C-alpha positions as CSV (number, residue, x, y, z in Angstrom):
1,M,0.0,0.0,0.0
2,L,2.8,2.4,0.8
3,A,4.3,1.8,-2.6
4,V,1.2,3.0,-4.6
5,S,-0.8,5.5,-2.2
6,I,0.6,9.1,-2.4
7,N,-1.9,10.4,0.3
8,F,-0.9,7.6,2.7
9,R,2.7,8.6,2.2
10,I,2.0,12.1,3.2
11,V,0.0,10.9,6.2
12,I,2.9,8.5,7.2
13,F,5.5,11.3,6.9
14,V,3.5,13.6,9.1
15,F,2.9,10.9,11.6
16,L,6.7,10.1,11.9
17,L,7.4,13.9,12.4
18,F,4.9,14.2,15.3
19,H,4.6,10.7,16.7
20,T,6.6,11.5,19.8
21,N,4.3,14.4,20.6
22,L,1.5,12.1,20.5
23,L,3.4,9.6,22.6
24,H,4.0,12.2,25.3
25,L,0.3,13.3,25.2
26,F,-0.9,9.7,26.0
27,I,2.1,8.7,28.2
28,P,3.5,11.9,29.7
29,N,6.2,10.0,31.8
30,I,7.5,7.5,29.2
31,S,11.2,6.9,29.6
32,I,13.6,8.2,26.9
33,Y,14.8,4.6,26.2
34,L,11.2,3.3,25.5
35,E,10.4,6.4,23.4
36,L,13.7,5.7,21.3
37,I,12.8,2.0,21.0
38,F,9.3,2.7,19.9
39,S,10.4,5.3,17.4
40,T,13.1,3.0,16.0
41,L,10.5,0.1,15.6
42,L,8.1,2.5,13.7
43,L,10.8,3.7,11.4
44,L,12.0,0.2,10.6
45,L,8.5,-0.8,9.9
46,V,8.1,1.9,7.4
47,F,11.6,1.2,6.0
48,I,11.0,-2.5,5.3
49,S,7.5,-1.9,3.9
50,I,8.5,0.3,1.0
51,R,10.1,-1.3,-2.0
52,P,12.8,-1.3,-3.1
53,L,14.7,-2.2,0.0
54,E,18.0,-0.3,-0.4
55,I,20.3,1.5,1.9
56,N,21.0,5.2,1.3
57,F,24.6,6.1,0.8
58,F,24.9,8.3,3.9
59,L,23.4,5.6,6.0
60,Y,25.7,3.1,4.5
61,V,28.7,5.1,5.5
62,A,27.3,5.8,8.9
63,L,26.7,2.2,9.5
64,I,30.4,1.5,8.6
65,I,31.7,4.2,11.0
66,S,29.3,3.1,13.7
67,V,30.3,-0.6,13.5
68,F,34.0,0.4,13.5
69,S,33.6,2.5,16.5
70,L,31.4,-0.3,18.2
71,L,34.4,-2.6,17.8
72,I,36.8,-0.1,19.3
73,G,34.4,0.4,22.2
74,V,34.2,-3.4,22.8
75,Y,38.1,-3.6,22.7
76,N,38.4,-0.7,25.1
77,G,36.0,-2.5,27.5
78,W,33.3,0.2,27.9
79,Y,29.8,-0.7,29.3
80,L,27.9,-2.7,26.8
81,I,24.6,-0.9,27.2
82,D,26.5,2.4,26.4
83,I,28.4,0.8,23.3
84,I,24.9,-0.4,21.9
85,G,23.2,2.9,22.6
86,D,25.9,5.1,21.2
87,S,26.3,2.9,18.1
88,Y,22.5,3.4,17.3
89,R,22.6,7.0,18.2
90,Y,25.3,7.8,15.6
91,V,23.3,6.1,12.9
92,A,19.9,7.2,14.0
93,I,19.6,10.6,12.1
94,F,20.8,9.0,8.9
95,F,18.4,6.0,9.4
96,A,15.6,8.6,9.6
97,Y,16.9,10.4,6.5
98,A,16.8,7.2,4.5
99,V,13.3,6.4,5.6
100,G,12.2,10.0,4.9
101,L,13.6,9.7,1.3
102,K,11.8,6.5,0.8
103,V,8.4,7.8,2.0
104,L,8.7,11.1,0.0
105,G,10.2,9.2,-3.2
106,K,7.1,9.4,-5.4
107,L,5.6,12.7,-4.3
108,D,5.5,15.4,-7.0
109,I,5.5,19.2,-6.6
110,N,1.8,19.4,-5.8
111,D,2.0,16.5,-3.3
112,V,5.0,18.3,-1.4
113,N,3.1,21.6,-1.3
114,L,0.1,19.9,0.2
115,L,2.4,18.2,2.8
116,I,4.0,21.7,3.6
117,R,0.5,23.2,4.1
118,I,-0.5,20.3,6.5
119,L,3.0,20.9,8.5
120,L,2.2,24.7,8.6
121,F,-1.2,24.1,9.9
122,I,0.0,21.9,12.8
123,F,2.7,24.4,13.6
124,I,0.1,27.2,13.8
125,I,-2.3,25.1,15.9
126,S,0.7,24.4,18.2
127,L,1.4,28.3,18.3
128,I,-2.2,29.0,19.3
129,V,-2.1,26.3,22.2
130,T,1.1,27.9,23.4
131,F,-0.5,31.3,23.4
132,V,-3.4,30.1,25.3
133,F,-1.2,28.5,27.8
134,L,0.9,31.6,28.2
135,V,-2.2,33.7,28.7
136,K,-3.3,31.2,31.4
137,T,0.1,31.5,33.1
138,V,0.2,35.2,33.2
139,F,-3.5,36.1,34.0
140,I,-4.9,33.1,35.8
141,D,-1.9,31.6,37.6
142,Q,-0.3,34.9,37.9
143,L,3.3,33.4,37.8
144,P,6.1,35.9,37.6
145,L,8.0,36.0,34.3
146,F,11.6,36.5,33.5
147,T,12.8,34.9,36.7
148,Y,15.0,31.8,36.5
149,E,13.5,30.3,39.8
150,T,10.2,30.3,38.3
151,R,10.9,30.1,34.6
152,I,8.2,28.4,32.4
153,D,8.9,25.6,30.0
154,L,7.2,26.6,26.9
155,S,8.2,25.8,23.2
156,T,7.3,26.9,19.8
157,Y,8.3,25.6,16.3
158,P,11.0,27.9,15.0
159,I,10.6,26.5,11.4
160,L,7.2,28.3,11.4
161,F,8.8,31.6,12.5
162,I,11.6,31.5,10.1
163,F,9.3,30.5,7.2
164,L,6.9,33.4,7.9
165,Y,9.9,35.7,8.3
166,L,11.4,34.7,5.0
167,N,7.9,35.1,3.3
168,F,7.8,38.6,4.9
169,V,11.3,39.6,3.7
170,N,10.3,38.3,0.2
171,R,6.8,40.0,0.2
172,P,6.7,42.8,2.9
173,I,3.1,43.5,1.8
174,S,1.0,40.4,2.2
175,R,-2.0,39.4,4.1
176,N,0.0,36.5,5.6
177,N,2.1,39.0,7.5
178,K,-0.4,39.3,10.3
179,L,0.4,35.8,11.2
180,F,4.1,36.6,10.8
181,F,3.9,39.4,13.4
182,F,1.9,37.1,15.8
183,S,4.4,34.2,15.5
184,T,7.3,36.6,15.9
185,I,5.9,38.1,19.2
186,M,5.3,34.5,20.4
187,F,8.6,33.2,19.4
188,I,10.5,36.0,21.1
189,V,8.4,36.1,24.2
190,V,8.5,32.3,24.7
191,G,12.4,32.5,24.1
192,L,12.7,35.3,26.8
193,V,10.3,33.5,29.2
194,N,12.4,30.4,29.1
195,L,15.5,32.4,29.8
196,S,17.5,30.3,27.5
197,K,21.1,31.7,26.8
198,A,21.0,29.8,23.5
199,F,17.8,31.6,22.5
200,M,19.8,34.8,21.7
201,I,22.1,32.9,19.4
202,E,19.2,31.2,17.6
203,L,17.3,34.5,17.3
204,F,20.3,36.4,15.9
205,I,21.1,33.6,13.3
206,Y,17.5,33.4,12.2
207,L,17.3,37.1,11.6
208,I,20.4,37.7,9.7
209,I,20.0,34.7,7.3
210,P,17.6,36.5,4.8
211,L,20.2,39.3,4.7
212,F,22.6,36.9,2.9
213,I,20.3,34.8,0.8
214,L,17.4,37.1,-0.4
215,K,18.3,40.0,-2.5
216,K,16.0,42.6,-0.9
217,H,18.3,45.5,-0.2
218,I,15.8,48.1,1.0
219,I,14.0,45.6,3.6
220,N,17.5,44.4,4.6
221,T,18.5,47.9,5.8
222,L,15.4,48.1,7.9
223,L,16.0,44.6,9.2
224,I,19.5,45.5,10.4
225,L,18.1,48.3,12.5
226,L,15.3,45.9,13.8
227,I,17.8,43.1,14.7
228,G,20.0,45.6,16.7
229,I,17.0,46.7,18.7
230,I,15.7,43.1,19.4
231,C,19.1,41.9,20.4
232,F,19.7,44.9,22.8
233,I,16.2,44.2,24.4
234,G,17.0,40.6,24.7
235,Y,20.3,41.0,26.1
236,N,19.1,43.2,28.8
237,L,16.4,40.8,29.8
238,L,18.8,37.9,29.8
239,Q,21.9,39.6,31.0
240,D,21.7,37.9,34.5
241,R,22.3,34.6,32.6
242,L,24.6,35.8,29.8
243,V,27.1,37.7,31.9
244,P,27.8,34.7,34.2
245,M,28.4,32.6,30.9
246,F,31.0,35.1,29.7
247,E,32.6,35.4,33.0
248,A,32.9,31.6,33.2
249,I,34.6,31.4,29.9
250,Y,37.0,34.2,30.8
251,N,37.9,32.7,34.1
252,F,38.5,29.4,32.6
253,N,40.8,30.7,29.9
254,N,42.6,32.7,32.5
255,L,43.0,29.7,34.8
256,S,41.3,31.7,37.7
257,N,38.2,30.7,39.4
258,R,36.8,27.8,37.2
259,F,33.8,27.1,39.6
260,N,31.6,30.2,39.4
261,L,27.9,30.8,39.3
262,D,27.5,29.6,35.8
263,T,28.0,25.9,36.6
264,S,26.6,24.7,33.2
265,T,29.2,26.7,31.1
266,S,32.0,25.7,33.7
267,A,31.0,21.9,33.3
268,R,31.1,22.1,29.4
269,L,34.6,23.8,29.5
270,L,35.9,21.2,31.9
271,E,34.5,18.4,29.6
272,A,36.3,20.1,26.6
273,N,39.5,20.4,28.6
274,A,39.3,16.7,29.5
275,V,38.6,15.6,25.7
276,I,41.7,17.6,24.6
277,A,43.9,16.2,27.2
278,S,42.8,12.7,26.3
279,F,43.8,13.2,22.7
280,S,47.2,14.9,23.6
281,N,48.2,11.6,25.5
282,N,47.3,9.4,22.5
283,I,47.2,11.3,19.3
284,L,46.1,8.1,17.2
285,M,42.8,8.1,19.0
286,L,42.1,11.5,17.4
287,F,41.5,9.7,14.1
288,T,39.7,6.6,15.4
289,G,38.0,8.0,18.6
290,Y,37.9,5.9,21.8
291,G,34.8,4.1,20.5
292,N,31.1,3.9,21.1
293,G,30.4,4.0,24.9
294,A,33.6,5.8,25.7
295,L,33.8,7.4,29.1
296,L,35.8,10.6,30.1
297,T,37.8,9.6,33.1
298,D,39.7,11.7,35.8
299,L,36.8,14.4,35.5
300,L,35.8,16.1,38.7
301,K,32.1,16.1,39.5
302,T,30.5,19.5,39.5
303,D,27.0,21.0,40.0
304,G,26.8,21.5,36.2
305,I,26.8,17.7,35.4
306,S,24.1,15.5,36.4
307,P,25.1,12.5,38.7
308,S,23.4,10.1,36.3
309,N,25.9,10.9,33.6
310,F,28.7,9.2,35.7
311,R,29.1,5.4,35.7
312,D,30.0,3.2,38.5
313,N,33.7,3.4,37.7
314,G,33.6,7.2,37.8
315,G,33.8,7.8,34.1
316,L,31.5,10.6,32.5
317,H,29.4,9.2,29.5
318,H,27.5,12.2,28.2
319,I,29.6,15.0,26.9
320,H,27.4,18.2,26.4
321,I,29.3,19.5,23.4
322,E,28.1,17.5,20.4
323,H,31.1,18.0,18.2
324,L,33.5,16.8,21.1
325,L,31.2,14.0,22.0
326,I,31.4,12.7,18.4
327,L,35.1,13.4,18.1
328,Y,35.8,11.6,21.3
329,R,33.8,8.5,20.4
330,N,34.0,8.2,16.6
331,G,37.2,10.2,15.9
332,I,37.9,12.9,13.4
333,I,36.5,10.7,10.5
334,G,33.3,10.3,12.2
335,L,33.0,14.1,13.1
336,L,34.0,15.2,9.5
337,F,31.3,12.9,8.0
338,Y,28.7,14.2,10.3
339,L,29.6,17.7,9.5
340,Y,29.8,17.0,5.8
341,W,26.2,15.7,5.7
342,Q,25.0,18.8,7.6
343,F,26.7,21.2,5.2
344,Y,25.4,19.2,2.4
345,I,21.8,19.6,3.6
346,V,22.1,23.3,4.3
347,K,23.7,23.9,0.9
348,I,20.9,22.1,-1.1
349,S,18.3,24.0,1.0
350,M,19.3,27.3,-0.4
351,Y,20.6,26.1,-3.8
352,R,19.6,28.8,-6.4
353,I,16.8,30.1,-3.9
354,N,16.3,33.6,-5.7
355,D,15.7,31.6,-9.1
356,Y,13.4,29.0,-7.5
357,L,11.3,31.7,-5.8
358,H,9.6,32.4,-9.1
359,I,8.9,28.7,-9.6
360,N,7.4,27.6,-6.3
361,R,7.8,30.2,-3.6
362,T,6.2,28.2,-0.7
363,M,8.2,25.0,-1.4
364,S,11.5,26.9,-1.8
365,L,11.1,29.1,1.4
366,F,10.1,26.1,3.5
367,A,13.4,24.4,2.5
368,V,15.3,27.4,3.4
369,A,13.4,27.6,6.8
370,I,14.4,24.1,7.4
371,G,18.0,24.8,6.3
372,S,18.1,27.8,8.6
373,Y,17.0,25.6,11.5
374,F,19.9,23.2,10.6
375,I,22.4,26.3,10.7
376,V,21.1,27.2,14.1
377,N,21.6,23.6,15.4
378,M,25.1,23.5,14.0
379,F,25.8,26.4,16.3
380,I,23.9,24.9,19.3
381,A,25.9,21.6,18.9
382,F,28.9,23.8,20.4
383,T,26.9,23.8,23.7
384,N,24.5,20.8,23.5
385,G,23.2,17.9,21.5
386,A,21.5,19.0,18.3
387,F,21.8,16.2,15.7
388,Y,23.1,13.1,17.5
389,G,20.3,10.6,17.7
390,K,17.7,13.1,16.5
391,L,15.3,11.3,14.2
392,I,13.2,14.2,13.4
393,N,16.1,16.1,12.1
394,G,16.8,13.2,9.7
395,L,13.1,13.4,8.3
396,L,13.4,17.1,7.8
397,A,16.5,16.7,5.9
398,A,14.8,14.3,3.6
399,L,12.1,16.8,2.9
400,I,14.8,19.4,1.9
401,T,16.4,16.8,-0.4
402,K,13.0,16.0,-2.0
403,I,12.4,19.7,-2.7
404,Y,15.9,20.2,-4.0
405,Y,15.4,17.4,-6.7
406,L,11.9,18.6,-7.6
407,N,13.3,22.1,-8.2
408,K,16.2,20.7,-10.1
409,N,13.9,18.5,-12.3
410,Y,11.7,21.6,-13.1
411,E,14.7,23.3,-14.9
């Protein structure tokens, strides 16, 4: 059935993107391991149901690298559960990418546009629900905002914001801009309410991307002024979290007080220092990595690292900085392959965007929106996990690839 029904393929792709949201809705406290197992089995079922049964090039290479790192992990005697988990997490995003490509394989331009409209509709519904929850928090629960002690865990879909923002830059006078202004206010308010340090980085990158890819010189001049104002306001609201972060970096580099108020930044710097030290002691491991399941040893326990990340032998398993995590486990070869795939997806998302806007504006801008989301995640990977084990990002990359080939075939 999957091989012949286009509408069913669209439904399957949408379900794969949002199935974890439904899972958390019905089972709020599901463990992360059960969620990963369920998602994997679901993707595997879809993968083997679509003919022909073939392995995508990126998945094939990822499997080779992961198996090699698995063997190194076994040789080094790391915990078996960590070896198996890390081996899958390295491959996961490429597996989701391969599944996404197979599901989207027979869709044409009209089908992809329908899929995008469905995704935008879901994003908008989610935005409205977040707005209602925010109003309830402020006016009914009367919880204080912009305080770290009582910060509220809200979220929006940044792809909706960047898509509407790109659409606004491309067509400043449009009836859709009312939705853009609403989504912008919600995106910024939610980011500030969450008091996320990463939010300022995300917002700045999202705002400047159109300046480089869309040739709208007049509107770009106004955007530069707007970006400056928003960043100034955002910094003032978040300076209680940003200033300690900068102080932590300064103190660490100057070998002064490494354990200050910003424990999360200090912890990441200590992890980075331990990774660098491990390679300086064994330069060969820089190329191969220490294998899946690898633990950082001789690392002091600090408030910025969860005790659950330490194993019984005192080794640290989870490294916050994703680039260092992959480098430590899979070596420079594994890291370069990961980065190559990311740059490839970003490149094709913006390929000849100003030419394709005249062919299919919605489809092309949506690809750029996802590509922009990837760019932000590539920066976030310097502080947290962004791609490693993220099935959804693999599916989104597949949609970018499909749009790229549809545009190419239209020429």
